[in-house]
C-alpha positions in Angstrom: 196.5 -136.7 246.0 194.2 -135.0 243.2 192.0 -132.5 244.2 190.7 -132.1 240.6 189.2 -135.1 238.1 191.6 -135.1 235.4 188.9 -133.3 232.6 188.2 -130.0 234.7 192.2 -130.1 235.6 193.2 -130.3 232.1 190.5 -127.2 231.5 192.0 -125.4 233.7 195.8 -126.0 232.9 195.0 -125.0 229.5 192.8 -122.0 230.3 195.4 -120.7 232.3 198.0 -121.2 229.7 195.9 -119.3 226.9 194.8 -116.6 229.9 198.6 -116.1 230.5 199.4 -115.7 226.7 196.2 -113.1 226.0 197.0 -111.0 229.0 200.8 -110.8 229.1 201.5 -110.5 225.1 198.6 -108.7 223.9 196.0 -106.8 226.6 199.1 -105.3 228.7 201.3 -105.4 225.8 198.5 -103.1 223.8 198.2 -100.7 226.8 202.1 -100.0 226.6 201.7 -99.1 222.7 198.6 -97.1 223.3 200.5 -95.2 226.3 203.8 -94.6 224.3 201.7 -93.8 221.3 199.6 -91.2 223.4 202.4 -89.7 224.6 204.2 -89.0 221.9 201.5 -87.6 219.9 199.7 -85.3 223.1 203.1 -84.2 224.4 205.4 -84.3 221.2 209.3 -83.9 222.0 208.9 -80.7 219.8 206.9 -79.3 222.5 208.0 -81.3 225.2 211.7 -81.4 224.8 212.8 -81.9 228.6 210.4 -85.4 228.4 212.4 -86.9 226.0 216.2 -88.2 225.3 215.2 -89.8 222.1 213.2 -88.6 219.0 210.1 -89.5 217.9 211.5 -91.6 214.9 213.4 -93.9 217.4 210.6 -93.6 220.3 208.2 -95.0 217.6 210.4 -97.5 216.1 210.7 -98.8 219.5 207.0 -99.4 219.4 207.5 -100.9 216.4 210.1 -103.4 217.8 208.2 -104.4 220.8 204.7 -104.9 218.9 206.7 -107.5 216.4 208.1 -109.3 219.2 204.7 -109.4 220.7 202.7 -110.8 217.9 205.4 -113.1 216.8 206.1 -114.7 220.8 201.8 -114.7 220.9 201.3 -116.7 217.7 204.2 -119.2 218.4 203.1 -119.8 221.7 199.5 -120.4 220.9 200.7 -122.5 217.8 202.6 -124.6 220.6 199.0 -124.9 223.0 197.2 -126.1 219.9 200.3 -128.8 219.1 199.6 -130.0 222.7 195.9 -130.0 222.8 196.0 -131.6 219.2 198.5 -134.5 220.4 196.9 -134.9 223.8 200.2 -133.9 225.2 200.9 -135.2 228.9 199.0 -132.5 231.3 202.6 -132.3 233.2 204.5 -131.1 230.2 201.7 -128.8 229.4 201.6 -127.0 233.0 205.2 -127.4 232.8 205.7 -125.1 229.5 203.3 -122.4 231.2 206.8 -120.9 233.2 208.7 -121.4 229.6 206.4 -119.4 227.8 206.0 -116.9 230.6 209.8 -116.3 230.8 209.8 -115.9 226.7 206.5 -113.6 227.1 208.8 -111.1 229.8 211.6 -110.6 227.3 209.9 -107.6 225.7 209.1 -106.1 228.8 212.8 -106.5 230.2 213.8 -105.2 226.6 211.5 -102.0 227.3 212.4 -101.8 230.9 216.6 -101.5 229.7 215.4 -98.7 227.2 213.6 -96.7 230.1 216.9 -96.8 232.3 218.5 -95.9 229.4 216.7 -93.0 228.8 217.1 -92.4 232.5 220.7 -92.3 232.8 220.3 -90.0 229.4 218.0 -87.4 230.9 220.2 -87.6 234.3 223.7 -86.7 231.6 221.3 -83.7 230.5 220.5 -82.4 234.1 223.8 -82.9 236.1 222.6 -81.4 239.5 222.3 -84.6 241.7 220.8 -81.9 244.6 217.6 -82.9 246.1 215.5 -80.2 245.0 212.2 -81.2 246.7 211.8 -80.8 250.4 212.3 -83.6 252.8 209.5 -83.2 255.9 210.1 -86.1 257.2 208.7 -88.5 255.2 207.2 -91.5 256.7 206.0 -95.2 254.7 202.7 -94.3 256.7 202.4 -91.1 255.1 201.9 -93.4 251.9 200.2 -96.9 252.8 197.6 -97.3 255.3 198.7 -98.8 258.8 196.4 -101.7 258.3 197.5 -102.6 255.3 201.1 -102.2 256.5 200.1 -104.7 259.7 198.4 -107.1 256.7 201.7 -107.2 255.0 203.3 -108.0 257.9 200.7 -110.8 258.6 200.9 -112.5 255.6 204.7 -112.5 256.0 204.5 -114.3 259.8 201.8 -116.6 258.6 203.8 -118.0 255.5 207.1 -118.1 257.8 205.3 -120.1 260.3 203.8 -121.9 257.9 207.2 -122.7 256.2 209.3 -123.8 259.4 206.2 -125.9 260.8 206.5 -128.0 257.5 210.3 -128.0 258.2 210.1 -129.1 261.6 207.1 -131.5 261.3 209.1 -133.0 258.2 205.8 -133.7 256.5 207.9 -133.4 253.5 210.0 -136.2 254.4 213.1 -136.5 252.5 212.3 -133.4 250.8 211.8 -131.3 253.9 214.7 -129.2 253.1 212.6 -127.8 250.3 210.9 -125.8 253.0 214.0 -124.1 253.9 214.7 -123.2 250.5 211.2 -121.8 250.2 211.7 -119.7 253.2 214.7 -118.3 252.2 213.4 -117.6 248.6 210.6 -115.9 250.2 212.4 -113.5 253.2 215.0 -112.7 250.4 212.1 -111.7 247.9 210.2 -109.4 250.9 213.6 -107.8 252.0 213.9 -106.9 248.3 210.9 -105.6 248.1 210.9 -103.9 251.4 214.2 -102.0 249.7 212.2 -101.1 246.6 209.8 -99.3 249.1 212.7 -97.7 251.2 214.5 -96.6 248.0 210.8 -95.2 246.5 210.7 -93.0 250.0 214.1 -91.9 250.3 216.1 -92.2 247.1 217.4 -89.9 244.5 215.0 -88.2 242.1 215.2 -89.8 238.5 213.0 -87.8 237.2 214.6 -84.3 237.9 211.8 -81.9 236.6 208.7 -83.6 237.8 207.4 -81.1 240.2 207.0 -81.8 244.1 203.0 -82.4 244.0 203.5 -85.3 241.3 206.4 -86.6 242.7 204.6 -87.3 246.4 201.9 -89.4 243.7 204.8 -91.4 241.9 206.0 -92.3 245.7 202.5 -93.3 246.9 201.4 -95.4 244.2 204.8 -97.2 243.9 205.0 -98.0 247.6 201.3 -98.7 247.3 202.0 -101.4 244.8 205.3 -102.8 245.8 203.3 -103.4 249.2 200.8 -105.2 247.3 203.3 -107.2 245.3 205.1 -108.5 249.3 201.1 -109.6 249.8 200.6 -111.3 246.5 204.2 -113.0 246.9 203.3 -114.4 250.6 200.1 -115.8 249.9 202.2 -117.5 246.7 204.4 -119.0 248.8 201.7 -119.5 251.3 199.8 -121.6 248.5 202.6 -123.9 247.6 203.5 -124.5 251.5 199.7 -125.8 251.6 199.9 -128.0 248.3 203.1 -129.6 250.0 201.3 -130.1 253.6 198.3 -132.1 251.7 200.4 -133.6 249.1 198.3 -132.2 246.2 199.2 -132.9 242.8 202.3 -130.6 241.4 200.5 -129.9 238.6 198.8 -126.9 240.0 201.6 -125.1 240.9 202.2 -123.9 237.0 198.6 -122.3 236.9 199.1 -121.0 240.1 202.2 -119.2 238.9 200.8 -118.3 235.9 198.0 -116.2 237.9 200.2 -114.5 240.3 202.2 -113.3 237.0 199.1 -112.0 235.7 197.7 -110.4 238.9 201.0 -108.4 238.7 200.5 -107.1 235.5 197.0 -106.4 236.5 198.2 -104.5 239.3 200.7 -102.4 237.7 198.5 -101.4 235.1 195.5 -100.2 237.2 196.5 -97.1 238.1 197.3 -93.7 236.1 198.9 -90.8 237.9 198.2 -87.4 236.7 201.0 -85.4 236.1 201.6 -81.6 235.0 203.7 -82.5 231.8 204.1 -78.0 231.7 206.9 -78.6 233.7 208.9 -80.6 230.7 208.5 -78.0 227.9 
């Protein structure tokens, strides 16, 4: 079943792909560069030695490496899109390329995550004490996330759960009915993983041993809010796939929907900035 005409579907696929390339490798990559550069300029390692474990030269070289990788990926990806358009490539090939390009675009972000994890390990070595310095005070998830949002999160998972089970029981997918259980398993595993991240944010060890208690609470609140939003978005995403299977819609729609989902994750991740007291790092 095709919901949209061919021309409109083609426009949606290409717009989603181009948007994905620009959002991940240009817009938010630039935000990452600017934030790292701002920290190095405003809070240099010479004045804030406890904020860094690397020298300015190392951090600046990492920014240059990231920028080079992102720009190269952007150029290659846009060239591929142009080639698809000029050769009038099959729309299913263009759609399936979204996930491949997205995986390549995420590589520099994984590299940055590795650098950050490496810095955290070195920071912990420089601050060997593992004792909790902040008060526990019966910390609860409702201190950081509203009850309404928690209820909506649980409902979004429940609806997806019931929807997937209904599809499987009614065998609306016929010979592919087992995919409903696969989606259900994947959704449950991801939900438990994100829930574990929320739990570890609330009760896990401090990664930044110099941060003060008030700023730590802000970080915990921001992370819990973000992870809860991820949970809601992910369940809606899975429910969308179930809808497509239920009404036998063209599977080409799955790729742009996945692309939009990934872009929304980046938007959510960069929308909030926490004002911290950097004097503790002097």
